[in-house]
PAKOLSE-18756 format. One line per 5 residues: number of its first residue (from 1); for each residue x, y, z of N, C-alpha, C. Coordinates in pm, 1 decimal. Layout:
NUM	X,Y,Z,X,Y,Z,X,Y,Z; ...
// end
This chain:
1	2076.1,10583.9,9623.4,1962.3,10673.8,9605.0,1910.3,10718.0,9740.6; 1882.4,10849.1,9757.3,1836.0,10900.0,9884.7,1693.2,10856.0,9906.9; 1667.5,10787.3,10017.6,1531.4,10743.6,10046.3,1476.5,10807.1,10172.8; 1556.8,10883.6,10245.2,1512.4,10956.0,10362.2,1581.2,11092.0,10362.7; 1519.7,11193.4,10426.1,1588.5,11321.0,10437.7,1721.0,11305.3,10509.1
6	1819.6,11386.0,10470.0,1952.3,11373.0,10526.2,1962.5,11414.3,10671.0; 1874.3,11503.4,10718.0,1879.1,11551.1,10855.1,1742.7,11532.6,10919.6; 1743.3,11494.1,11046.0,1617.9,11471.7,11115.7,1531.9,11597.2,11116.8; 1595.0,11714.9,11131.4,1515.5,11835.7,11140.6,1448.6,11873.5,11009.4; 1480.0,11804.1,10898.8,1409.1,11829.9,10774.8,1266.3,11776.8,10779.3
11	1241.4,11677.1,10860.9,1109.4,11615.5,10864.4,1013.2,11708.3,10937.4; 903.9,11744.4,10872.2,809.8,11839.1,10930.7,680.6,11764.9,10960.6; 630.7,11775.4,11083.9,510.1,11705.4,11125.1,387.0,11784.6,11083.2; 319.4,11740.0,10977.4,202.0,11809.9,10926.2,82.5,11793.3,11019.4; 89.3,11700.8,11117.3,-24.4,11672.9,11203.5,-18.1,11749.6,11334.4
16	88.7,11825.8,11358.1,97.2,11902.8,11481.0,-16.9,12004.4,11487.1; -73.7,12023.4,11607.6,-182.6,12118.9,11621.3,-132.7,12262.3,11606.6; -5.7,12286.2,11636.1,50.7,12419.6,11625.2,160.5,12419.3,11520.0; 139.9,12497.3,11414.1,234.6,12502.0,11304.6,306.9,12636.9,11303.7; 429.8,12635.0,11253.2,506.7,12757.5,11236.9,548.0,12770.4,11091.2
21	545.5,12891.5,11041.7,571.4,12919.4,10900.7,714.0,12877.3,10863.9; 726.6,12804.1,10754.9,857.7,12761.5,10706.6,935.1,12875.5,10642.3; 869.5,12987.9,10615.1,938.4,13100.3,10552.2,987.5,13202.0,10654.3; 905.5,13232.7,10755.2,943.3,13337.3,10850.3,946.6,13290.4,10994.2; 903.4,13168.3,11020.9,903.7,13107.5,11154.3,798.9,13167.5,11246.9
26	708.0,13248.6,11194.5,597.0,13296.8,11276.3,489.0,13188.9,11285.7; 399.0,13205.5,11381.8,292.4,13107.8,11400.3,199.2,13105.9,11278.9; 170.0,12986.4,11229.5,75.0,12970.9,11119.4,-65.4,12955.7,11177.4; -165.0,12988.2,11097.7,-303.0,12983.0,11145.2,-382.1,12869.3,11082.8; -315.1,12782.3,11011.6,-383.3,12667.7,10951.4,-297.4,12544.6,10972.8
31	-341.7,12432.7,10916.8,-264.4,12309.8,10932.5,-135.5,12312.6,10851.6; -125.1,12405.5,10754.5,-4.1,12415.0,10673.3,97.5,12506.8,10740.6; 227.2,12476.2,10728.5,330.7,12560.4,10789.6,361.1,12684.6,10705.9; 259.5,12772.7,10694.0,273.9,12895.6,10617.2,181.2,12999.9,10679.3; 237.0,13112.6,10718.2,154.9,13216.1,10781.0,78.6,13294.7,10674.5
36	-33.0,13359.2,10710.2,-112.7,13433.7,10611.4,-33.4,13543.7,10540.7; 56.4,13611.2,10613.0,133.6,13719.0,10551.9,224.4,13667.1,10441.9; 296.6,13558.8,10469.8,386.8,13502.7,10368.4,308.9,13445.6,10250.5; 193.5,13385.8,10278.8,112.5,13330.8,10169.8,64.5,13442.5,10077.3; 23.6,13554.0,10134.9,-23.0,13667.4,10054.5,87.2,13723.2,9966.3
41	210.8,13720.9,10017.0,322.0,13781.9,9944.6,386.3,13689.6,9841.0; 339.8,13566.4,9830.5,392.3,13478.2,9726.4,359.1,13536.3,9588.6; 442.3,13509.4,9487.7,420.3,13567.7,9354.1,310.6,13494.1,9276.5; 185.8,13516.2,9317.5,73.1,13449.5,9252.2,68.9,13487.1,9104.1; 25.5,13394.1,9022.6,42.5,13407.5,8877.5,-32.7,13526.5,8818.3
46	-156.9,13547.2,8856.0,-232.9,13658.0,8798.3,-273.4,13629.4,8653.6; -302.9,13732.7,8574.2,-345.9,13711.0,8435.0,-240.7,13632.7,8356.3; -288.9,13538.8,8274.1,-195.0,13452.7,8201.8,-261.7,13393.1,8079.0; -180.0,13339.3,7991.3,-229.1,13271.4,7871.4,-321.0,13156.5,7911.4; -434.8,13146.3,7844.9,-532.7,13043.9,7878.7,-485.5,12903.6,7844.2
51	-375.6,12891.4,7769.5,-323.3,12759.3,7734.8,-194.0,12729.9,7810.0; -91.2,12811.4,7790.7,41.2,12778.4,7846.0,72.9,12849.7,7976.4; -20.1,12933.9,8026.1,-5.5,13004.3,8154.3,104.7,13109.7,8154.5; 154.2,13151.4,8039.0,252.6,13259.3,8034.5,189.9,13385.5,8092.5; 256.0,13454.0,8187.9,200.5,13578.5,8241.6,173.5,13681.0,8131.8
56	53.0,13739.6,8135.5,9.5,13837.0,8035.3,-51.8,13958.9,8104.9; -67.8,14068.8,8032.7,-122.5,14189.5,8095.4,-269.2,14178.0,8135.8; -345.9,14091.0,8068.4,-488.9,14078.5,8097.8,-530.5,13932.1,8094.3; -637.8,13902.3,8163.3,-686.9,13764.5,8170.7,-766.3,13727.3,8045.8; -779.9,13596.2,8023.2,-862.9,13546.3,7914.7,-800.8,13551.3,7777.3
61	-670.3,13580.2,7768.4,-602.3,13590.1,7639.7,-522.9,13463.3,7610.4; -487.1,13445.9,7484.3,-396.5,13338.9,7442.2,-272.6,13405.7,7385.0; -156.0,13365.8,7432.3,-31.6,13430.2,7390.0,-4.9,13405.7,7241.7; 81.3,13488.2,7183.3,112.1,13477.6,7041.4,171.8,13344.3,7003.0; 256.1,13289.0,7090.2,319.0,13160.6,7060.5,215.7,13049.1,7050.3
66	119.9,13044.5,7142.5,17.7,12939.7,7139.1,-77.8,12958.1,7021.3; -99.6,13084.1,6980.0,-183.6,13107.1,6862.5,-113.2,13061.4,6735.1; 16.6,13088.4,6727.8,91.6,13055.2,6606.8,123.3,12906.8,6599.3; 159.4,12849.1,6713.8,193.8,12706.0,6718.5,120.6,12642.6,6836.2; -7.3,12604.1,6817.5,-82.5,12544.5,6928.2,-9.3,12422.5,6984.5
71	10.5,12418.3,7115.8,85.5,12306.9,7174.9,3.6,12178.9,7179.4; 72.0,12068.2,7203.6,4.5,11938.6,7212.8,-72.8,11925.2,7343.2; -33.9,12000.2,7446.1,-109.6,11996.4,7571.4,-225.0,12096.5,7564.3; -329.7,12068.8,7643.3,-449.2,12152.6,7637.9,-439.8,12272.7,7729.8; -376.7,12255.5,7846.9,-376.6,12364.2,7945.2,-267.8,12341.0,8049.2
76	-207.5,12449.5,8091.0,-111.2,12448.0,8201.7,-176.7,12511.9,8323.3; -165.4,12445.1,8437.7,-214.5,12500.8,8563.6,-95.8,12520.8,8656.4; -76.3,12643.3,8701.2,33.1,12676.8,8792.1,-12.8,12789.0,8884.1; 15.4,12782.3,9013.6,-27.6,12888.9,9104.5,57.2,13015.2,9096.2; 188.4,13001.8,9063.1,279.6,13114.2,9081.9,364.3,13143.9,8958.1
81	413.8,13270.0,8954.3,524.3,13304.4,8866.1,653.4,13251.9,8930.3; 749.9,13219.9,8846.8,878.4,13173.0,8898.3,958.3,13295.5,8941.8; 935.3,13338.4,9063.4,998.3,13457.6,9118.8,1014.7,13436.7,9268.8; 1091.1,13524.3,9332.0,1118.2,13512.4,9474.7,987.8,13526.3,9555.3; 967.9,13444.5,9661.1,1059.2,13341.8,9712.2,1034.1,13201.7,9657.0
86	933.1,13188.7,9567.3,900.3,13055.0,9516.3,1017.8,12994.1,9441.2; 1091.4,13074.8,9364.3,1206.8,13020.2,9292.4,1310.2,12962.4,9388.9; 1333.2,13032.6,9500.4,1428.4,12983.2,9600.2,1378.2,12855.9,9667.9; 1250.0,12851.4,9699.0,1193.2,12732.5,9763.1,1204.2,12610.9,9671.0; 1174.2,12629.8,9543.1,1184.1,12518.8,9447.9,1328.5,12471.9,9434.7
91	1421.8,12565.8,9425.9,1563.2,12529.1,9414.1,1609.9,12450.9,9535.9; 1571.9,12494.9,9654.4,1613.2,12425.0,9776.4,1550.6,12285.8,9784.1; 1426.3,12273.7,9742.1,1361.3,12142.8,9737.0,1429.5,12052.0,9635.1; 1455.6,12104.9,9517.7,1502.7,12024.3,9405.5,1650.4,11988.1,9415.7; 1732.2,12083.5,9455.9,1877.1,12062.0,9452.1,1941.3,12042.9,9589.1
96	1868.1,12073.5,9696.0,1922.2,12056.3,9830.2,1840.4,11958.1,9913.8; 1742.3,11892.8,9850.9,1659.4,11791.4,9917.4,1587.9,11845.3,10040.7; 1543.7,11972.0,10034.9,1463.9,12027.5,10143.7,1318.0,11987.7,10121.6; 1287.8,11864.7,10156.4,1157.5,11807.4,10123.8,1038.8,11877.8,10187.4; 1047.6,11926.9,10312.1,931.5,11998.9,10366.9,889.1,12118.5,10282.5
101	984.5,12187.1,10218.7,949.6,12299.0,10131.8,872.7,12249.7,10009.7; 917.6,12139.7,9951.2,845.9,12081.9,9837.9,706.8,12035.4,9878.0; 696.6,11975.4,9996.2,566.7,11927.7,10044.9,470.2,12044.2,10062.8; 518.4,12153.9,10119.6,434.2,12272.0,10136.5,385.1,12323.0,10001.1; 475.1,12336.6,9904.3,435.8,12383.6,9771.4,338.0,12286.3,9705.6
106	360.6,12156.5,9725.1,269.9,12056.7,9669.3,130.3,12067.1,9728.8; 121.6,12091.0,9859.3,-8.7,12107.2,9923.8,-81.9,12230.3,9869.0; -8.4,12338.2,9849.4,-69.8,12459.1,9794.7,-112.4,12439.2,9649.3; -31.9,12365.2,9572.4,-70.8,12333.1,9434.3,-197.2,12248.3,9433.0; -208.9,12154.4,9526.4,-329.7,12071.9,9534.1,-452.5,12159.0,9559.0
111	-440.6,12258.9,9649.0,-552.4,12349.2,9672.5,-588.3,12429.7,9548.7; -485.6,12474.5,9476.0,-509.0,12547.6,9351.1,-585.4,12460.4,9251.2; -545.6,12334.9,9238.7,-610.4,12245.7,9142.5,-752.4,12209.9,9186.2; -774.6,12192.4,9315.5,-910.4,12165.2,9362.8,-1003.4,12280.2,9326.3; -953.8,12402.0,9341.0,-1033.7,12518.9,9301.3,-1057.4,12518.4,9150.0
116	-954.6,12485.6,9072.3,-969.7,12481.8,8926.4,-1071.6,12376.8,8884.6; -1070.4,12260.0,8949.7,-1170.0,12156.2,8918.5,-1310.5,12206.7,8950.3; -1324.5,12275.5,9063.4,-1455.5,12328.6,9101.3,-1504.9,12433.1,9001.5; -1409.3,12502.7,8935.8,-1444.2,12605.0,8837.0,-1463.5,12546.8,8697.5; -1450.0,12414.9,8681.9,-1479.3,12353.2,8553.3,-1363.3,12287.1,8481.6
121	-1241.3,12294.7,8536.2,-1129.5,12224.6,8472.0,-1156.2,12074.4,8475.7; -1152.9,12005.2,8361.4,-1178.3,11860.8,8361.4,-1075.4,11785.2,8445.8; -1121.8,11690.4,8524.5,-1032.9,11609.0,8606.2,-965.7,11503.9,8518.1; -835.5,11483.2,8532.6,-767.2,11380.4,8452.3,-791.4,11241.4,8509.3; -756.7,11142.6,8429.9,-764.8,11003.8,8475.8,-645.5,10965.4,8560.7
126	-531.7,11033.4,8539.6,-408.3,10989.8,8604.0,-306.1,11103.0,8602.8; -218.3,11103.3,8703.9,-105.7,11196.7,8710.0,20.6,11126.9,8663.1; 96.3,11194.0,8576.4,220.5,11138.3,8523.3,336.5,11232.6,8556.0; 422.8,11197.6,8650.3,538.4,11284.3,8676.0,636.2,11282.7,8559.3; 693.4,11398.9,8530.0,796.6,11406.6,8426.5,915.5,11322.4,8472.0
131	962.2,11229.7,8389.3,1067.0,11136.5,8434.6,1207.0,11196.2,8428.8; 1295.3,11141.2,8510.9,1438.2,11169.3,8504.9,1509.7,11050.3,8443.9; 1618.3,11076.0,8372.2,1703.2,10966.0,8325.1,1766.8,10897.3,8445.4; 1799.7,10769.3,8430.2,1852.3,10691.7,8542.7,1977.1,10753.9,8603.3; 2065.4,10806.0,8517.7,2189.3,10864.3,8570.3,2162.3,10985.8,8656.9
136	2073.5,11073.7,8609.7,2042.9,11193.4,8688.3,1967.0,11157.5,8815.3; 1881.3,11055.8,8808.0,1809.5,11011.3,8927.0,1906.1,10958.3,9032.4; 2006.8,10884.3,8989.3,2106.2,10834.5,9085.1,2184.7,10949.9,9147.2; 2219.8,11049.9,9066.7,2297.7,11162.2,9120.3,2215.6,11247.0,9217.7; 2090.5,11274.2,9182.5,2007.7,11359.4,9268.1,1951.1,11280.8,9384.8
141	1919.7,11154.7,9362.0,1865.9,11070.4,9468.4,1714.6,11063.3,9472.0; 1645.5,11150.5,9398.9,1499.5,11148.4,9395.8,1452.4,11229.0,9274.8; 1329.7,11200.8,9233.2,1266.6,11276.6,9124.9,1165.6,11372.1,9187.4; 1194.1,11501.2,9181.2,1107.6,11598.8,9246.0,967.4,11598.1,9186.8; 954.3,11569.4,9056.6,821.9,11564.7,8994.5,741.1,11446.8,9048.0
146	807.2,11334.0,9070.1,738.1,11217.5,9126.0,691.3,11245.0,9268.3; 774.7,11314.8,9346.5,733.8,11347.3,9482.9,614.3,11441.9,9481.5; 615.7,11541.4,9393.6,501.3,11631.1,9382.5,374.9,11555.0,9344.1; 385.8,11463.5,9248.9,268.9,11386.3,9206.2,212.9,11304.3,9321.5; 299.5,11244.6,9403.2,252.2,11167.8,9519.1,181.0,11257.7,9618.5
151	233.0,11379.7,9639.8,169.2,11472.1,9733.5,36.9,11524.6,9679.8; 19.0,11526.2,9547.8,-107.8,11567.9,9488.4,-211.9,11456.1,9489.7; -166.5,11333.2,9484.5,-256.1,11220.0,9462.8,-365.8,11209.3,9568.1; -328.0,11219.4,9695.2,-426.7,11198.3,9802.2,-531.4,11308.9,9807.9; -492.9,11437.5,9815.9,-597.6,11540.0,9822.6,-682.8,11548.9,9696.8
156	-625.0,11514.5,9581.2,-700.8,11521.0,9455.9,-773.6,11390.9,9424.6; -742.8,11285.9,9501.2,-802.6,11152.4,9480.3,-779.6,11105.3,9335.7; -653.6,11111.8,9295.5,-614.8,11069.3,9160.9,-498.9,10970.2,9170.2; -495.9,10871.7,9082.7,-382.7,10778.3,9081.1,-259.9,10840.9,9016.3; -144.0,10788.7,9051.5,-16.3,10831.1,8993.2,46.4,10711.1,8923.0
161	94.6,10732.8,8802.0,166.8,10628.3,8728.5,309.2,10677.2,8704.9; 403.4,10620.3,8779.7,543.4,10661.6,8768.3,623.2,10577.1,8670.3; 557.8,10480.0,8608.5,628.4,10387.6,8519.6,597.9,10408.7,8372.4; 490.7,10479.2,8340.2,449.1,10489.4,8200.6,547.4,10570.2,8116.2; 593.4,10683.5,8168.2,687.1,10767.8,8095.4,829.8,10731.5,8131.8
166	914.4,10719.4,8030.8,1055.4,10686.5,8052.3,1143.1,10792.4,7986.6; 1263.2,10807.7,8041.0,1362.0,10898.1,7981.1,1490.8,10819.7,7959.1; 1499.7,10745.6,7849.5,1616.8,10659.7,7827.3,1745.6,10735.8,7799.7; 1735.5,10861.6,7751.0,1855.5,10939.7,7720.0,1882.0,11040.6,7830.8; 2004.2,11041.4,7881.6,2043.6,11136.6,7985.0,2095.1,11263.0,7915.7
171	2001.2,11346.9,7870.5,2036.5,11468.7,7796.0,2088.6,11575.8,7890.8; 2160.7,11675.3,7839.2,2207.8,11784.9,7924.6,2092.2,11856.6,7993.7; 2119.8,11914.8,8109.5,2017.1,11987.9,8183.7,1962.8,12102.7,8099.6; 1831.6,12127.8,8114.8,1763.9,12227.1,8032.8,1788.1,12371.6,8078.6; 1826.8,12391.5,8204.8,1824.2,12526.1,8262.9,1905.3,12628.6,8184.6
176	2018.9,12588.6,8129.6,2108.0,12685.6,8064.8,2087.9,12696.4,7914.6; 1982.9,12633.6,7861.3,1960.5,12631.7,7717.0,1849.3,12728.3,7677.4; 1860.8,12785.1,7555.7,1751.3,12867.3,7506.2,1641.5,12777.8,7449.7; 1533.0,12839.7,7401.3,1415.9,12761.8,7360.9,1447.7,12662.3,7249.3; 1519.9,12707.2,7144.9,1551.3,12616.6,7034.3,1641.5,12502.7,7079.6
181	1739.8,12534.5,7163.4,1830.5,12430.7,7213.0,1755.8,12331.2,7300.9; 1658.4,12378.7,7378.2,1579.3,12288.4,7461.8,1502.0,12189.2,7375.2; 1443.6,12238.3,7267.0,1368.4,12148.5,7179.3,1460.1,12045.3,7115.1; 1576.8,12088.4,7066.8,1671.0,11992.9,7007.4,1719.3,11892.2,7111.4; 1740.1,11939.8,7232.3,1791.3,11855.6,7340.0,1695.6,11741.0,7373.3
186	1565.6,11762.4,7346.9,1464.2,11665.4,7389.0,1419.6,11570.4,7277.8; 1479.0,11583.4,7159.4,1441.6,11491.6,7051.9,1476.2,11348.3,7091.3; 1376.3,11263.3,7087.1,1390.4,11121.0,7119.4,1437.7,11098.1,7263.6; 1417.3,11198.4,7351.2,1460.7,11182.8,7490.4,1363.4,11098.5,7571.7; 1234.8,11092.7,7529.7,1132.6,11025.4,7609.0,1076.1,10904.9,7534.7
191	1018.9,10813.7,7612.6,956.4,10694.6,7555.2,842.0,10650.6,7646.3; 752.6,10568.9,7590.0,642.2,10512.5,7666.9,670.4,10367.4,7699.2; 646.4,10329.5,7824.1,668.6,10190.5,7863.7,563.6,10099.4,7800.8; 436.7,10142.9,7802.5,327.8,10062.2,7747.5,230.8,10154.8,7673.3; 255.7,10182.2,7545.5,169.9,10273.8,7469.9,21.1,10241.5,7474.0
196	-22.7,10113.0,7473.4,-167.3,10087.2,7474.6,-240.1,10143.4,7597.1; -168.5,10168.7,7706.2,-232.2,10220.9,7827.3,-271.8,10367.4,7814.4; -230.3,10431.1,7705.4,-254.3,10574.5,7688.5,-385.4,10603.0,7615.4; -425.8,10516.2,7527.6,-535.5,10543.3,7434.2,-663.5,10586.1,7505.0; -716.4,10700.1,7459.6,-844.5,10748.2,7507.6,-844.2,10812.0,7645.1
201	-728.9,10827.2,7707.8,-724.3,10875.5,7845.1,-689.4,11025.0,7852.9; -738.4,11088.5,7956.0,-702.2,11226.7,7988.6,-591.9,11219.3,8093.8; -473.9,11269.2,8061.0,-356.4,11255.8,8146.1,-302.1,11392.7,8184.0; -243.6,11401.7,8302.3,-187.6,11528.1,8349.1,-41.3,11508.4,8385.6; 46.8,11581.5,8319.5,188.9,11580.7,8350.7,213.5,11665.6,8474.7
206	304.5,11621.7,8560.1,338.6,11695.8,8681.3,487.7,11728.2,8677.9; 520.4,11857.7,8698.0,660.1,11900.6,8700.9,672.4,12018.1,8796.3; 796.4,12062.2,8821.6,814.6,12173.0,8915.2,796.3,12309.2,8848.0; 860.4,12332.4,8733.4,857.0,12462.9,8668.0,836.0,12444.2,8518.4; 756.2,12533.2,8458.7,743.1,12537.1,8313.2,811.9,12663.3,8264.7
211	914.9,12646.6,8180.9,991.6,12761.5,8130.4,953.9,12786.8,7984.7; 1016.2,12719.8,7890.6,977.5,12735.6,7750.3,863.0,12641.6,7712.4; 839.7,12539.5,7793.7,737.9,12440.3,7761.1,788.6,12328.9,7672.9; 919.8,12324.1,7647.1,973.7,12222.9,7555.6,955.8,12081.2,7610.4; 980.2,12061.9,7738.4,963.9,11929.2,7797.3,817.6,11887.5,7794.6
216	729.1,11977.9,7837.5,586.2,11947.1,7836.8,536.6,11918.8,7695.4; 584.4,11994.3,7597.4,542.0,11973.0,7459.1,589.6,11837.6,7407.2; 714.6,11802.4,7435.9,767.2,11673.6,7388.8,688.1,11557.8,7447.5; 657.9,11565.0,7577.3,583.7,11456.9,7641.9,438.0,11454.6,7597.3; 375.9,11570.6,7586.2,236.7,11574.9,7542.3,222.1,11522.6,7400.4
221	317.2,11559.0,7313.5,311.8,11510.1,7176.2,327.0,11357.9,7171.6; 416.9,11304.7,7253.8,434.8,11159.8,7262.4,305.1,11092.5,7306.5; 239.3,11147.7,7406.5,115.8,11089.2,7458.0,1.4,11102.0,7359.0; -9.1,11216.3,7293.1,-116.5,11234.2,7195.8,-99.1,11141.0,7076.8; 25.2,11121.5,7033.3,49.5,11029.2,6921.3,13.1,10885.7,6959.0
226	21.1,10854.6,7088.3,-16.6,10720.0,7135.0,-166.1,10708.3,7160.1; -239.9,10817.7,7137.6,-386.0,10810.3,7147.2,-447.8,10877.7,7267.3; -371.0,10951.4,7347.8,-429.3,11021.4,7462.4,-534.6,11120.7,7414.1; -647.1,11126.8,7484.5,-754.6,11217.5,7445.6,-721.4,11361.9,7480.1; -649.3,11381.3,7590.5,-613.9,11516.2,7635.1,-494.5,11505.7,7728.9
231	-409.0,11606.9,7723.5,-294.7,11615.3,7813.4,-291.0,11755.6,7873.5; -290.1,11762.7,8006.0,-272.7,11888.3,8077.2,-137.1,11886.4,8148.0; -98.0,12001.7,8198.9,29.4,12013.7,8270.3,3.3,12084.3,8402.8; 44.9,12021.4,8513.0,35.3,12081.5,8645.6,176.6,12107.3,8696.3; 205.3,12230.2,8732.8,338.3,12262.2,8783.6,327.7,12369.4,8890.8
236	435.9,12388.3,8963.4,437.1,12486.0,9071.2,443.0,12629.3,9019.4; 524.3,12652.2,8917.2,548.3,12790.1,8874.8,570.0,12798.9,8725.0; 536.4,12916.3,8671.7,555.0,12946.4,8529.6,649.6,13064.8,8518.5; 751.1,13051.8,8435.4,844.0,13162.9,8417.2,784.7,13267.9,8322.9; 805.4,13395.8,8351.4,763.7,13500.3,8257.7,861.8,13510.2,8143.1
241	830.3,13593.4,8044.4,925.8,13620.7,7938.4,1048.9,13689.8,7996.4; 1166.1,13669.4,7935.5,1285.2,13738.0,7986.2,1263.4,13889.2,7994.3; 1302.0,13945.0,8109.0,1286.8,14087.8,8128.9,1152.0,14130.4,8181.0; 1059.2,14033.3,8198.3,925.6,14066.1,8246.3,896.8,14001.6,8380.6; 1001.2,13957.8,8452.0,980.4,13892.0,8580.3,931.0,13984.3,8686.6
// end
């Protein structure tokens, strides 16, 4: 299992007084390695469904899917649409172990959530990273959702529980499946290590991308059945409907 970045130059010193943008290599003006121009050009989410964060033409609406089949989770919080360059940054973090890119996105997600809390979003009791099956964890070497949760924990002053959610079945990867296949793929894929620890708690799932919401729905339903009072979802990006990217 990978426990350190593969190359020394992957390690980025967040404490340096002078930072350079990880996207364009220009001088950054804050402690984060991101220049104002690149930050402005990121695909910020904009108007979206008040529950699942699906991009919509106007703010304050609930999408047809959430109206017809209300999900088990209460709300999805995501800063961006899954579009360039955020999609590339997530892929490089997730599949090429470019950890500084993931750390940068995690820091920006933490700022987004701090603003959401200030605007009235209820603070959860705990962060729960979406788990990987043991086989996939060994192949990849790390769980990107767990790393994101750790990077969120300190600025948000929230605990992380990486042991509560388990994925005993190594199901096929979700990326190439349609919505119905994703739901079938996740039947009985997840389990709780200690169900009594869930009762009455407000919990927040942490993942990199929300596409159809099948993974978030399966986990939220599992937690709600065990007595969770509320389940939210925090992720980096939300995919639009096909053809609306």
